Steps between C-alpha positions, in 0.01 A plus 500: 500500500655610169299606192518157332380322815223754547388459137495121536300521822247748362463302176439177689247650737300676228499202264399260780222730622369547144496124443294460817256765373484323164420165664218665693364636170533155339299343779237774492455444125492120525255517793267706285497247216518173696279365773716232657855484634636254245377702202622821658849356539497358149399835353773666701764251384391459138375845400622758748830333589844642449571626146152422366338841549707803589434714806350788299243269339414351840451853634257575219300182568503561875382861466229402250367236742510744790328780304227270375450269798673636810464879522533479880860386458583804288325734744679346798848576363665822619825597334784628716612686187185713526698792637679525167190440287148499640383289205708194586304178497571129530540482123739798486703365792526160330627670184750692716618177665550326165696796360722521808546122515620508139759763591632282783493182290645623173707816537867536582600678820753774441729423794719800421219756502297349785530648847433358847133595492433496121531211257528605137359254246598542135281422201657464156221534245552748217705702750635478854244585769563492876242438773585604858349289776528614861461295816166675555390404146591139576307498829196654331509243218537217748199633696284535186574139402428381855172694515383351169602147601330525840183633336487212250593233754232637732245480220618149410436384854150644472445345156637161591285468813235359268749232396582420859848650537752730330707358215818698568695587809640851555819407310297421188554123531215259438365334810475121470169362379300316764 
């Protein structure tokens, strides 16, 4: 696979995985504020839906809810990035995911500088800055996103038991109302 194909594949996988994580966060938030499936879906569609609240603001709401009402969720999370920084937390890993996702979504890939195992993304803001991204970096990012999504989906299944069933499947799609 050439550099352009690799960049397209990595971009697609990271953006898709981050969207899935975001939909889990949306459902967690709407489950907190709404007590029935119809209202939960409406809140998701009307307030949390695409382009209404950005991912960073959703992260802040999600973390506030977890800190104030679901400490067990925060304690349960173990960062795979802990080897690099023992102070990593769910919140710090979510910030990391958002920052990395923005690199994949918005920056140009320097196809001339990139190598087989390193993609170089270029940012043009006040100056030219290059970010190198190895295959190992990609796999780690993908795992962090998966770990966060699985944690939230697992908690959603626990939270939605009181409503009778989960609202989302593992792809982040709403299940049909009964």
